[in-house]
CHARMM-style PDB file with segment names, atoms N, HN, CA, C and O in Angstrom:
ATOM      1  N   UNK     1      91.754  85.628  83.661  1.00  0.00      PROA
ATOM      2  CA  UNK     1      90.666  86.504  84.018  1.00  0.00      PROA
ATOM      3  C   UNK     1      89.455  86.046  83.218  1.00  0.00      PROA
ATOM      4  O   UNK     1      89.533  85.850  82.005  1.00  0.00      PROA
ATOM      5  N   UNK     2      88.362  85.882  83.897  1.00  0.00      PROA
ATOM      6  HN  UNK     2      88.298  86.041  84.882  1.00  0.00      PROA
ATOM      7  CA  UNK     2      87.175  85.434  83.187  1.00  0.00      PROA
ATOM      8  C   UNK     2      86.586  86.568  82.355  1.00  0.00      PROA
ATOM      9  O   UNK     2      86.818  87.749  82.613  1.00  0.00      PROA
ATOM     10  N   UNK     3      85.833  86.175  81.373  1.00  0.00      PROA
ATOM     11  HN  UNK     3      85.644  85.215  81.163  1.00  0.00      PROA
ATOM     12  CA  UNK     3      85.196  87.144  80.488  1.00  0.00      PROA
ATOM     13  C   UNK     3      84.214  88.010  81.266  1.00  0.00      PROA
ATOM     14  O   UNK     3      84.067  89.198  80.978  1.00  0.00      PROA
ATOM     15  N   UNK     4      83.552  87.429  82.236  1.00  0.00      PROA
ATOM     16  HN  UNK     4      83.671  86.464  82.469  1.00  0.00      PROA
ATOM     17  CA  UNK     4      82.586  88.172  83.045  1.00  0.00      PROA
ATOM     18  C   UNK     4      83.304  89.264  83.845  1.00  0.00      PROA
ATOM     19  O   UNK     4      82.831  90.398  83.916  1.00  0.00      PROA
ATOM     20  N   UNK     5      84.445  88.917  84.443  1.00  0.00      PROA
ATOM     21  HN  UNK     5      84.829  87.996  84.385  1.00  0.00      PROA
ATOM     22  CA  UNK     5      85.222  89.897  85.202  1.00  0.00      PROA
ATOM     23  C   UNK     5      85.706  91.034  84.306  1.00  0.00      PROA
ATOM     24  O   UNK     5      85.667  92.203  84.689  1.00  0.00      PROA
ATOM     25  N   UNK     6      86.163  90.673  83.111  1.00  0.00      PROA
ATOM     26  HN  UNK     6      86.195  89.723  82.800  1.00  0.00      PROA
ATOM     27  CA  UNK     6      86.616  91.691  82.167  1.00  0.00      PROA
ATOM     28  C   UNK     6      85.483  92.646  81.819  1.00  0.00      PROA
ATOM     29  O   UNK     6      85.673  93.861  81.789  1.00  0.00      PROA
ATOM     30  N   UNK     7      84.309  92.092  81.558  1.00  0.00      PROA
ATOM     31  HN  UNK     7      84.154  91.104  81.582  1.00  0.00      PROA
ATOM     32  CA  UNK     7      83.159  92.912  81.190  1.00  0.00      PROA
ATOM     33  C   UNK     7      82.735  93.825  82.341  1.00  0.00      PROA
ATOM     34  O   UNK     7      82.405  94.991  82.126  1.00  0.00      PROA
ATOM     35  N   UNK     8      82.747  93.291  83.560  1.00  0.00      PROA
ATOM     36  HN  UNK     8      83.015  92.344  83.735  1.00  0.00      PROA
ATOM     37  CA  UNK     8      82.378  94.104  84.725  1.00  0.00      PROA
ATOM     38  C   UNK     8      83.373  95.251  84.922  1.00  0.00      PROA
ATOM     39  O   UNK     8      82.977  96.388  85.180  1.00  0.00      PROA
ATOM     40  N   UNK     9      84.651  94.946  84.798  1.00  0.00      PROA
ATOM     41  HN  UNK     9      84.973  94.022  84.589  1.00  0.00      PROA
ATOM     42  CA  UNK     9      85.674  95.977  84.964  1.00  0.00      PROA
ATOM     43  C   UNK     9      85.567  97.041  83.877  1.00  0.00      PROA
ATOM     44  O   UNK     9      85.723  98.232  84.149  1.00  0.00      PROA
ATOM     45  N   UNK    10      85.303  96.613  82.657  1.00  0.00      PROA
ATOM     46  HN  UNK    10      85.176  95.646  82.436  1.00  0.00      PROA
ATOM     47  CA  UNK    10      85.164  97.564  81.546  1.00  0.00      PROA
ATOM     48  C   UNK    10      83.929  98.446  81.764  1.00  0.00      PROA
ATOM     49  O   UNK    10      83.974  99.653  81.526  1.00  0.00      PROA
ATOM     50  N   UNK    11      82.835  97.841  82.214  1.00  0.00      PROA
ATOM     51  HN  UNK    11      82.798  96.861  82.408  1.00  0.00      PROA
ATOM     52  CA  UNK    11      81.616  98.614  82.469  1.00  0.00      PROA
ATOM     53  C   UNK    11      81.845  99.633  83.579  1.00  0.00      PROA
ATOM     54  O   UNK    11      81.365 100.764  83.497  1.00  0.00      PROA
ATOM     55  N   UNK    12      82.578  99.233  84.615  1.00  0.00      PROA
ATOM     56  HN  UNK    12      82.968  98.315  84.681  1.00  0.00      PROA
ATOM     57  CA  UNK    12      82.873 100.151  85.714  1.00  0.00      PROA
ATOM     58  C   UNK    12      83.762 101.305  85.225  1.00  0.00      PROA
ATOM     59  O   UNK    12      83.590 102.453  85.635  1.00  0.00      PROA
ATOM     60  N   UNK    13      84.696 100.983  84.357  1.00  0.00      PROA
ATOM     61  HN  UNK    13      84.836 100.050  84.024  1.00  0.00      PROA
ATOM     62  CA  UNK    13      85.587 102.019  83.837  1.00  0.00      PROA
ATOM     63  C   UNK    13      84.811 103.012  82.961  1.00  0.00      PROA
ATOM     64  O   UNK    13      85.010 104.223  83.064  1.00  0.00      PROA
ATOM     65  N   UNK    14      83.947 102.504  82.115  1.00  0.00      PROA
ATOM     66  HN  UNK    14      83.785 101.520  82.031  1.00  0.00      PROA
ATOM     67  CA  UNK    14      83.143 103.367  81.237  1.00  0.00      PROA
ATOM     68  C   UNK    14      82.210 104.239  82.070  1.00  0.00      PROA
ATOM     69  O   UNK    14      82.043 105.424  81.780  1.00  0.00      PROA
ATOM     70  N   UNK    15      81.605 103.664  83.097  1.00  0.00      PROA
ATOM     71  HN  UNK    15      81.740 102.702  83.333  1.00  0.00      PROA
ATOM     72  CA  UNK    15      80.729 104.441  83.979  1.00  0.00      PROA
ATOM     73  C   UNK    15      81.527 105.533  84.691  1.00  0.00      PROA
ATOM     74  O   UNK    15      81.040 106.649  84.868  1.00  0.00      PROA
ATOM     75  N   UNK    16      82.733 105.213  85.092  1.00  0.00      PROA
ATOM     76  HN  UNK    16      83.129 104.306  84.949  1.00  0.00      PROA
ATOM     77  CA  UNK    16      83.593 106.193  85.743  1.00  0.00      PROA
ATOM     78  C   UNK    16      83.957 107.325  84.803  1.00  0.00      PROA
ATOM     79  O   UNK    16      83.990 108.489  85.201  1.00  0.00      PROA
ATOM     80  N   UNK    17      84.230 106.980  83.553  1.00  0.00      PROA
ATOM     81  HN  UNK    17      84.204 106.034  83.229  1.00  0.00      PROA
ATOM     82  CA  UNK    17      84.554 108.008  82.564  1.00  0.00      PROA
ATOM     83  C   UNK    17      83.357 108.925  82.330  1.00  0.00      PROA
ATOM     84  O   UNK    17      83.506 110.143  82.224  1.00  0.00      PROA
ATOM     85  N   UNK    18      82.178 108.332  82.253  1.00  0.00      PROA
ATOM     86  HN  UNK    18      82.057 107.343  82.339  1.00  0.00      PROA
ATOM     87  CA  UNK    18      80.971 109.129  82.040  1.00  0.00      PROA
ATOM     88  C   UNK    18      80.721 110.057  83.228  1.00  0.00      PROA
ATOM     89  O   UNK    18      80.377 111.226  83.052  1.00  0.00      PROA
ATOM     90  N   UNK    19      80.897 109.527  84.433  1.00  0.00      PROA
ATOM     91  HN  UNK    19      81.177 108.578  84.576  1.00  0.00      PROA
ATOM     92  CA  UNK    19      80.716 110.344  85.637  1.00  0.00      PROA
ATOM     93  C   UNK    19      81.699 111.502  85.669  1.00  0.00      PROA
ATOM     94  O   UNK    19      81.350 112.632  86.011  1.00  0.00      PROA
ATOM     95  N   UNK    20      82.936 111.194  85.303  1.00  0.00      PROA
ATOM     96  HN  UNK    20      83.221 110.277  85.026  1.00  0.00      PROA
ATOM     97  CA  UNK    20      83.969 112.222  85.296  1.00  0.00      PROA
ATOM     98  C   UNK    20      83.620 113.326  84.294  1.00  0.00      PROA
ATOM     99  O   UNK    20      83.715 114.509  84.620  1.00  0.00      PROA
ATOM    100  N   UNK    21      83.223 112.951  83.095  1.00  0.00      PROA
ATOM    101  HN  UNK    21      83.146 111.990  82.830  1.00  0.00      PROA
ATOM    102  CA  UNK    21      82.868 113.934  82.071  1.00  0.00      PROA
ATOM    103  C   UNK    21      81.654 114.749  82.478  1.00  0.00      PROA
ATOM    104  O   UNK    21      81.612 115.961  82.264  1.00  0.00      PROA
ATOM    105  N   UNK    22      80.668 114.085  83.065  1.00  0.00      PROA
ATOM    106  HN  UNK    22      80.702 113.101  83.239  1.00  0.00      PROA
ATOM    107  CA  UNK    22      79.477 114.795  83.537  1.00  0.00      PROA
ATOM    108  C   UNK    22      79.859 115.810  84.617  1.00  0.00      PROA
ATOM    109  O   UNK    22      79.392 116.949  84.605  1.00  0.00      PROA
ATOM    110  N   UNK    23      80.699 115.388  85.534  1.00  0.00      PROA
ATOM    111  HN  UNK    23      81.078 114.463  85.544  1.00  0.00      PROA
ATOM    112  CA  UNK    23      81.140 116.277  86.608  1.00  0.00      PROA
ATOM    113  C   UNK    23      81.899 117.480  86.070  1.00  0.00      PROA
ATOM    114  O   UNK    23      81.722 118.600  86.550  1.00  0.00      PROA
ATOM    115  N   UNK    24      82.746 117.245  85.072  1.00  0.00      PROA
ATOM    116  HN  UNK    24      82.890 116.335  84.682  1.00  0.00      PROA
ATOM    117  CA  UNK    24      83.486 118.353  84.459  1.00  0.00      PROA
ATOM    118  C   UNK    24      82.527 119.327  83.777  1.00  0.00      PROA
ATOM    119  O   UNK    24      82.662 120.542  83.919  1.00  0.00      PROA
ATOM    120  N   UNK    25      81.564 118.787  83.038  1.00  0.00      PROA
ATOM    121  HN  UNK    25      81.455 117.800  82.922  1.00  0.00      PROA
ATOM    122  CA  UNK    25      80.620 119.633  82.304  1.00  0.00      PROA
ATOM    123  C   UNK    25      79.719 120.429  83.247  1.00  0.00      PROA
ATOM    124  O   UNK    25      79.374 121.579  82.974  1.00  0.00      PROA
ATOM    125  N   UNK    26      79.350 119.804  84.348  1.00  0.00      PROA
ATOM    126  HN  UNK    26      79.631 118.871  84.570  1.00  0.00      PROA
ATOM    127  CA  UNK    26      78.436 120.451  85.296  1.00  0.00      PROA
ATOM    128  C   UNK    26      79.173 121.288  86.333  1.00  0.00      PROA
ATOM    129  O   UNK    26      78.546 121.998  87.120  1.00  0.00      PROA
ATOM    130  N   UNK    27      80.494 121.210  86.339  1.00  0.00      PROA
ATOM    131  HN  UNK    27      81.004 120.633  85.700  1.00  0.00      PROA
ATOM    132  CA  UNK    27      81.267 121.935  87.339  1.00  0.00      PROA
ATOM    133  C   UNK    27      81.168 121.317  88.723  1.00  0.00      PROA
ATOM    134  O   UNK    27      81.362 121.992  89.734  1.00  0.00      PROA
ATOM    135  N   UNK    28      80.862 120.022  88.757  1.00  0.00      PROA
ATOM    136  HN  UNK    28      80.704 119.473  87.936  1.00  0.00      PROA
ATOM    137  CA  UNK    28      80.687 119.285  90.011  1.00  0.00      PROA
ATOM    138  C   UNK    28      81.969 118.504  90.308  1.00  0.00      PROA
ATOM    139  O   UNK    28      82.179 117.413  89.779  1.00  0.00      PROA
ATOM    140  N   UNK    29      82.813 119.071  91.154  1.00  0.00      PROA
ATOM    141  HN  UNK    29      82.643 119.958  91.585  1.00  0.00      PROA
ATOM    142  CA  UNK    29      84.089 118.414  91.469  1.00  0.00      PROA
ATOM    143  C   UNK    29      83.898 117.054  92.122  1.00  0.00      PROA
ATOM    144  O   UNK    29      84.657 116.122  91.856  1.00  0.00      PROA
ATOM    145  N   UNK    30      82.892 116.939  92.971  1.00  0.00      PROA
ATOM    146  HN  UNK    30      82.276 117.697  93.187  1.00  0.00      PROA
ATOM    147  CA  UNK    30      82.646 115.670  93.666  1.00  0.00      PROA
ATOM    148  C   UNK    30      82.343 114.551  92.692  1.00  0.00      PROA
ATOM    149  O   UNK    30      82.885 113.452  92.812  1.00  0.00      PROA
ATOM    150  N   UNK    31      81.475 114.824  91.724  1.00  0.00      PROA
ATOM    151  HN  UNK    31      81.035 115.717  91.626  1.00  0.00      PROA
ATOM    152  CA  UNK    31      81.110 113.810  90.726  1.00  0.00      PROA
ATOM    153  C   UNK    31      82.312 113.496  89.833  1.00  0.00      PROA
ATOM    154  O   UNK    31      82.540 112.339  89.479  1.00  0.00      PROA
ATOM    155  N   UNK    32      83.078 114.527  89.472  1.00  0.00      PROA
ATOM    156  HN  UNK    32      82.893 115.466  89.760  1.00  0.00      PROA
ATOM    157  CA  UNK    32      84.271 114.335  88.655  1.00  0.00      PROA
ATOM    158  C   UNK    32      85.268 113.426  89.381  1.00  0.00      PROA
ATOM    159  O   UNK    32      85.803 112.485  88.796  1.00  0.00      PROA
ATOM    160  N   UNK    33      85.507 113.720  90.652  1.00  0.00      PROA
ATOM    161  HN  UNK    33      85.072 114.485  91.127  1.00  0.00      PROA
ATOM    162  CA  UNK    33      86.454 112.926  91.443  1.00  0.00      PROA
ATOM    163  C   UNK    33      85.954 111.506  91.663  1.00  0.00      PROA
ATOM    164  O   UNK    33      86.741 110.559  91.670  1.00  0.00      PROA
ATOM    165  N   UNK    34      84.647 111.359  91.842  1.00  0.00      PROA
ATOM    166  HN  UNK    34      84.008 112.128  91.836  1.00  0.00      PROA
ATOM    167  CA  UNK    34      84.054 110.032  92.015  1.00  0.00      PROA
ATOM    168  C   UNK    34      84.280 109.199  90.740  1.00  0.00      PROA
ATOM    169  O   UNK    34      84.596 108.012  90.820  1.00  0.00      PROA
ATOM    170  N   UNK    35      84.119 109.820  89.583  1.00  0.00      PROA
ATOM    171  HN  UNK    35      83.863 110.784  89.518  1.00  0.00      PROA
ATOM    172  CA  UNK    35      84.365 109.135  88.318  1.00  0.00      PROA
ATOM    173  C   UNK    35      85.808 108.709  88.182  1.00  0.00      PROA
ATOM    174  O   UNK    35      86.096 107.602  87.728  1.00  0.00      PROA
ATOM    175  N   UNK    36      86.720 109.589  88.575  1.00  0.00      PROA
ATOM    176  HN  UNK    36      86.486 110.488  88.943  1.00  0.00      PROA
ATOM    177  CA  UNK    36      88.143 109.239  88.520  1.00  0.00      PROA
ATOM    178  C   UNK    36      88.451 108.072  89.434  1.00  0.00      PROA
ATOM    179  O   UNK    36      89.217 107.176  89.078  1.00  0.00      PROA
ATOM    180  N   UNK    37      87.851 108.085  90.615  1.00  0.00      PROA
ATOM    181  HN  UNK    37      87.229 108.813  90.904  1.00  0.00      PROA
ATOM    182  CA  UNK    37      88.054 106.996  91.571  1.00  0.00      PROA
ATOM    183  C   UNK    37      87.548 105.678  91.003  1.00  0.00      PROA
ATOM    184  O   UNK    37      88.204 104.646  91.141  1.00  0.00      PROA
ATOM    185  N   UNK    38      86.383 105.711  90.364  1.00  0.00      PROA
ATOM    186  HN  UNK    38      85.850 106.550  90.252  1.00  0.00      PROA
ATOM    187  CA  UNK    38      85.835 104.490  89.763  1.00  0.00      PROA
ATOM    188  C   UNK    38      86.764 103.938  88.681  1.00  0.00      PROA
ATOM    189  O   UNK    38      86.945 102.726  88.570  1.00  0.00      PROA
ATOM    190  N   UNK    39      87.344 104.826  87.895  1.00  0.00      PROA
ATOM    191  HN  UNK    39      87.196 105.811  87.986  1.00  0.00      PROA
ATOM    192  CA  UNK    39      88.266 104.378  86.842  1.00  0.00      PROA
ATOM    193  C   UNK    39      89.502 103.731  87.450  1.00  0.00      PROA
ATOM    194  O   UNK    39      89.957 102.693  86.970  1.00  0.00      PROA
ATOM    195  N   UNK    40      90.044 104.326  88.489  1.00  0.00      PROA
ATOM    196  HN  UNK    40      89.675 105.170  88.879  1.00  0.00      PROA
ATOM    197  CA  UNK    40      91.245 103.784  89.133  1.00  0.00      PROA
ATOM    198  C   UNK    40      90.946 102.426  89.754  1.00  0.00      PROA
ATOM    199  O   UNK    40      91.745 101.498  89.637  1.00  0.00      PROA
ATOM    200  N   UNK    41      89.800 102.308  90.412  1.00  0.00      PROA
ATOM    201  HN  UNK    41      89.151 103.062  90.507  1.00  0.00      PROA
ATOM    202  CA  UNK    41      89.426 101.019  91.011  1.00  0.00      PROA
ATOM    203  C   UNK    41      89.328  99.938  89.936  1.00  0.00      PROA
ATOM    204  O   UNK    41      89.774  98.810  90.142  1.00  0.00      PROA
ATOM    205  N   UNK    42      88.752 100.281  88.807  1.00  0.00      PROA
ATOM    206  HN  UNK    42      88.390 101.197  88.639  1.00  0.00      PROA
ATOM    207  CA  UNK    42      88.630  99.323  87.715  1.00  0.00      PROA
ATOM    208  C   UNK    42      90.004  98.897  87.210  1.00  0.00      PROA
ATOM    209  O   UNK    42      90.242  97.714  86.969  1.00  0.00      PROA
ATOM    210  N   UNK    43      90.899  99.855  87.052  1.00  0.00      PROA
ATOM    211  HN  UNK    43      90.706 100.817  87.248  1.00  0.00      PROA
ATOM    212  CA  UNK    43      92.260  99.540  86.603  1.00  0.00      PROA
ATOM    213  C   UNK    43      92.977  98.634  87.604  1.00  0.00      PROA
ATOM    214  O   UNK    43      93.690  97.711  87.210  1.00  0.00      PROA
ATOM    215  N   UNK    44      92.790  98.896  88.887  1.00  0.00      PROA
ATOM    216  HN  UNK    44      92.211  99.646  89.207  1.00  0.00      PROA
ATOM    217  CA  UNK    44      93.424  98.064  89.913  1.00  0.00      PROA
ATOM    218  C   UNK    44      92.866  96.650  89.906  1.00  0.00      PROA
ATOM    219  O   UNK    44      93.608  95.685  90.089  1.00  0.00      PROA
ATOM    220  N   UNK    45      91.569  96.526  89.697  1.00  0.00      PROA
ATOM    221  HN  UNK    45      90.967  97.310  89.548  1.00  0.00      PROA
ATOM    222  CA  UNK    45      90.966  95.189  89.621  1.00  0.00      PROA
ATOM    223  C   UNK    45      91.532  94.425  88.430  1.00  0.00      PROA
ATOM    224  O   UNK    45      91.847  93.240  88.543  1.00  0.00      PROA
ATOM    225  N   UNK    46      91.661  95.101  87.288  1.00  0.00      PROA
ATOM    226  HN  UNK    46      91.405  96.064  87.196  1.00  0.00      PROA
ATOM    227  CA  UNK    46      92.248  94.461  86.107  1.00  0.00      PROA
ATOM    228  C   UNK    46      93.665  93.983  86.405  1.00  0.00      PROA
ATOM    229  O   UNK    46      94.031  92.861  86.053  1.00  0.00      PROA
ATOM    230  N   UNK    47      94.454  94.821  87.045  1.00  0.00      PROA
ATOM    231  HN  UNK    47      94.157  95.733  87.330  1.00  0.00      PROA
ATOM    232  CA  UNK    47      95.834  94.465  87.373  1.00  0.00      PROA
ATOM    233  C   UNK    47      95.866  93.264  88.307  1.00  0.00      PROA
ATOM    234  O   UNK    47      96.684  92.362  88.127  1.00  0.00      PROA
ATOM    235  N   UNK    48      94.989  93.242  89.298  1.00  0.00      PROA
ATOM    236  HN  UNK    48      94.324  93.975  89.444  1.00  0.00      PROA
ATOM    237  CA  UNK    48      94.928  92.118  90.227  1.00  0.00      PROA
ATOM    238  C   UNK    48      94.564  90.820  89.530  1.00  0.00      PROA
ATOM    239  O   UNK    48      95.123  89.764  89.829  1.00  0.00      PROA
ATOM    240  N   UNK    49      93.624  90.904  88.601  1.00  0.00      PROA
ATOM    241  HN  UNK    49      93.170  91.762  88.358  1.00  0.00      PROA
ATOM    242  CA  UNK    49      93.223  89.711  87.852  1.00  0.00      PROA
ATOM    243  C   UNK    49      94.376  89.213  86.981  1.00  0.00      PROA
ATOM    244  O   UNK    49      94.567  88.005  86.837  1.00  0.00      PROA
ATOM    245  N   UNK    50      95.138  90.130  86.404  1.00  0.00      PROA
ATOM    246  HN  UNK    50      94.983  91.111  86.521  1.00  0.00      PROA
ATOM    247  CA  UNK    50      96.277  89.729  85.568  1.00  0.00      PROA
ATOM    248  C   UNK    50      97.347  89.043  86.404  1.00  0.00      PROA
ATOM    249  O   UNK    50      97.978  88.091  85.945  1.00  0.00      PROA
ATOM    250  N   UNK    51      97.556  89.514  87.619  1.00  0.00      PROA
ATOM    251  HN  UNK    51      97.044  90.287  87.992  1.00  0.00      PROA
ATOM    252  CA  UNK    51      98.532  88.878  88.511  1.00  0.00      PROA
ATOM    253  C   UNK    51      98.064  87.469  88.855  1.00  0.00      PROA
ATOM    254  O   UNK    51      98.857  86.528  88.842  1.00  0.00      PROA
ATOM    255  N   UNK    52      96.786  87.324  89.161  1.00  0.00      PROA
ATOM    256  HN  UNK    52      96.142  88.089  89.172  1.00  0.00      PROA
ATOM    257  CA  UNK    52      96.261  85.990  89.473  1.00  0.00      PROA
ATOM    258  C   UNK    52      96.427  85.060  88.283  1.00  0.00      PROA
ATOM    259  O   UNK    52      96.810  83.902  88.447  1.00  0.00      PROA
ATOM    260  N   UNK    53      96.140  85.561  87.084  1.00  0.00      PROA
ATOM    261  HN  UNK    53      95.829  86.502  86.951  1.00  0.00      PROA
ATOM    262  CA  UNK    53      96.300  84.757  85.878  1.00  0.00      PROA
ATOM    263  C   UNK    53      97.744  84.326  85.676  1.00  0.00      PROA
ATOM    264  O   UNK    53      98.005  83.199  85.254  1.00  0.00      PROA
ATOM    265  N   UNK    54      98.680  85.212  85.973  1.00  0.00      PROA
ATOM    266  HN  UNK    54      98.469  86.127  86.316  1.00  0.00      PROA
ATOM    267  CA  UNK    54     100.094  84.896  85.795  1.00  0.00      PROA
ATOM    268  C   UNK    54     100.511  83.741  86.708  1.00  0.00      PROA
ATOM    269  O   UNK    54     101.329  82.908  86.318  1.00  0.00      PROA
ATOM    270  N   UNK    55      99.958  83.687  87.910  1.00  0.00      PROA
ATOM    271  HN  UNK    55      99.293  84.363  88.227  1.00  0.00      PROA
ATOM    272  CA  UNK    55     100.328  82.611  88.841  1.00  0.00      PROA
ATOM    273  C   UNK    55      99.606  81.307  88.540  1.00  0.00      PROA
ATOM    274  O   UNK    55     100.026  80.250  89.010  1.00  0.00      PROA
ATOM    275  N   UNK    56      98.543  81.362  87.777  1.00  0.00      PROA
ATOM    276  HN  UNK    56      98.202  82.221  87.395  1.00  0.00      PROA
ATOM    277  CA  UNK    56      97.823  80.151  87.411  1.00  0.00      PROA
ATOM    278  C   UNK    56      98.554  79.385  86.319  1.00  0.00      PROA
ATOM    279  O   UNK    56      98.377  78.173  86.194  1.00  0.00      PROA
ATOM    280  N   UNK    57      99.363  80.062  85.537  1.00  0.00      PROA
ATOM    281  HN  UNK    57      99.507  81.046  85.639  1.00  0.00      PROA
ATOM    282  CA  UNK    57     100.032  79.408  84.396  1.00  0.00      PROA
ATOM    283  C   UNK    57     101.417  79.058  84.728  1.00  0.00      PROA
ATOM    284  OT1 UNK    57     102.131  78.503  83.893  1.00  0.00      PROA
TER     285      UNK     57
END
């Protein structure tokens, strides 16, 4: 996994966490759920990159 991909995935995860917390604080379920979705997408991208790395070696 390239360093750039790792950084992008981490940034997406952090943004998702912030969105989720903001949604919880504001009582906005849509924003909270959107943040959770962003975190899950980031985790899935990380997993996919790890699988690709495993097949490269």
